[in-house]
C-alpha positions as a Python dict, from the first residue, in 0.01 Angstrom:
ca = {
    (1, 'M'): (0, 0, 0),
    (2, 'F'): (101, 371, -118),
    (3, 'K'): (78, 557, 151),
    (4, 'V'): (102, 962, 136),
    (5, 'C'): (29, 1270, 391),
    (6, 'F'): (-56, 1631, 282),
    (7, 'I'): (15, 1871, 503),
    (8, 'A'): (-85, 2251, 518),
    (9, 'H'): (-91, 2550, 720),
    (10, 'A'): (-322, 2711, 908),
    (11, 'R'): (-330, 2990, 1171),
    (12, 'D'): (-603, 2822, 1354),
    (13, 'A'): (-583, 2452, 1301),
    (14, 'D'): (-488, 2123, 1548),
    (15, 'P'): (-396, 1882, 1401),
    (16, 'S'): (-542, 1657, 1608),
    (17, 'K'): (-823, 1801, 1508),
    (18, 'H'): (-818, 1900, 1188),
    (19, 'R'): (-713, 1569, 983),
    (20, 'S'): (-873, 1325, 747),
    (21, 'I'): (-776, 1024, 581),
    (22, 'I'): (-887, 868, 257),
    (23, 'E'): (-857, 494, 178),
    (24, 'T'): (-886, 232, -75),
    (25, 'D'): (-729, -78, -127),
    (26, 'T'): (-410, 6, -284),
    (27, 'Y'): (-368, 387, -174),
    (28, 'K'): (-363, 565, 192),
    (29, 'L'): (-406, 938, 216),
    (30, 'H'): (-365, 1127, 491),
    (31, 'S'): (-441, 1492, 539),
    (32, 'V'): (-359, 1688, 781),
    (33, 'V'): (-393, 2120, 876),
    (34, 'V'): (-83, 2195, 1151),
    (35, 'R'): (-32, 2543, 1262),
    (36, 'N'): (302, 2625, 1228),
    (37, 'Q'): (645, 2442, 1121),
    (38, 'G'): (711, 2293, 1487),
    (39, 'E'): (377, 2103, 1427),
    (40, 'A'): (498, 1976, 987),
    (41, 'V'): (812, 1823, 1156),
    (42, 'D'): (598, 1638, 1436),
    (43, 'V'): (319, 1513, 1244),
    (44, 'T'): (543, 1402, 923),
    (45, 'R'): (762, 1213, 1157),
    (46, 'I'): (510, 1034, 1339),
    (47, 'L'): (303, 974, 984),
    (48, 'V'): (639, 818, 865),
    (49, 'E'): (763, 623, 1175),
    (50, 'E'): (410, 478, 1265),
    (51, 'E'): (185, 467, 953),
    (52, 'G'): (457, 381, 732),
    (53, 'V'): (395, 701, 493),
    (54, 'Q'): (602, 672, 220),
    (55, 'S'): (612, 1056, 39),
    (56, 'I'): (518, 1394, 203),
    (57, 'L'): (337, 1648, -29),
    (58, 'L'): (388, 2036, 121),
    (59, 'C'): (102, 2300, 51),
    (60, 'P'): (268, 2598, -123),
    (61, 'G'): (318, 2784, 174),
    (62, 'F'): (622, 2607, 294),
    (63, 'T'): (1004, 2691, 229),
    (64, 'H'): (1260, 2555, 131),
    (65, 'R'): (1376, 2578, 430),
    (66, 'N'): (1106, 2413, 582),
    (67, 'V'): (1118, 2178, 322),
    (68, 'A'): (1476, 2087, 406),
    (69, 'E'): (1363, 2039, 802),
    (70, 'I'): (1082, 1829, 716),
    (71, 'Q'): (1352, 1604, 516),
    (72, 'E'): (1600, 1617, 738),
    (73, 'S'): (1393, 1453, 1007),
    (74, 'V'): (1163, 1140, 812),
    (75, 'K'): (1575, 1055, 803),
    (76, 'G'): (1514, 974, 449),
    (77, 'K'): (1252, 728, 478),
    (78, 'A'): (1012, 931, 342),
    (79, 'G'): (956, 1154, -29),
    (80, 'V'): (893, 1490, 13),
    (81, 'F'): (740, 1724, -229),
    (82, 'V'): (562, 2047, -234),
    (83, 'A'): (294, 2186, -416),
    (84, 'R'): (377, 2472, -632),
    (85, 'G'): (211, 2587, -926),
    (86, 'D'): (316, 2860, -1132),
    (87, 'G'): (256, 3230, -1156),
    (88, 'P'): (-71, 3281, -1220),
    (89, 'S'): (-189, 2996, -1012),
    (90, 'S'): (0, 3059, -737),
    (91, 'G'): (-153, 3468, -737),
    (92, 'I'): (-466, 3309, -749),
    (93, 'T'): (-377, 3108, -412),
    (94, 'R'): (-238, 3429, -221),
    (95, 'K'): (-516, 3591, -313),
    (96, 'A'): (-782, 3318, -131),
    (97, 'R'): (-554, 3285, 129),
    (98, 'T'): (-436, 3627, 207),
    (99, 'G'): (-794, 3843, 44),
    (100, 'R'): (-467, 4045, -159),
}
């Protein structure tokens, strides 16, 4: 079974409540919304160690430094990827998140 997690940031998130799992016979997707980078590191490390997650997909708000820290925390046991779009797409999502 291929196991993936998607992690996103929100100031009002509670990762113990703001999470879901979608599962088929061959695929398991965890999604978790975290408040900050520390929670993102903790959540990804736990999902890799305890759930066997093999791939981590981060929302566009993660910086290169954040990505590196998460990659280091999972010790090469999972791939770490960032969902980024082209310039116009980034503008659309920035406006949705910030109102600007």
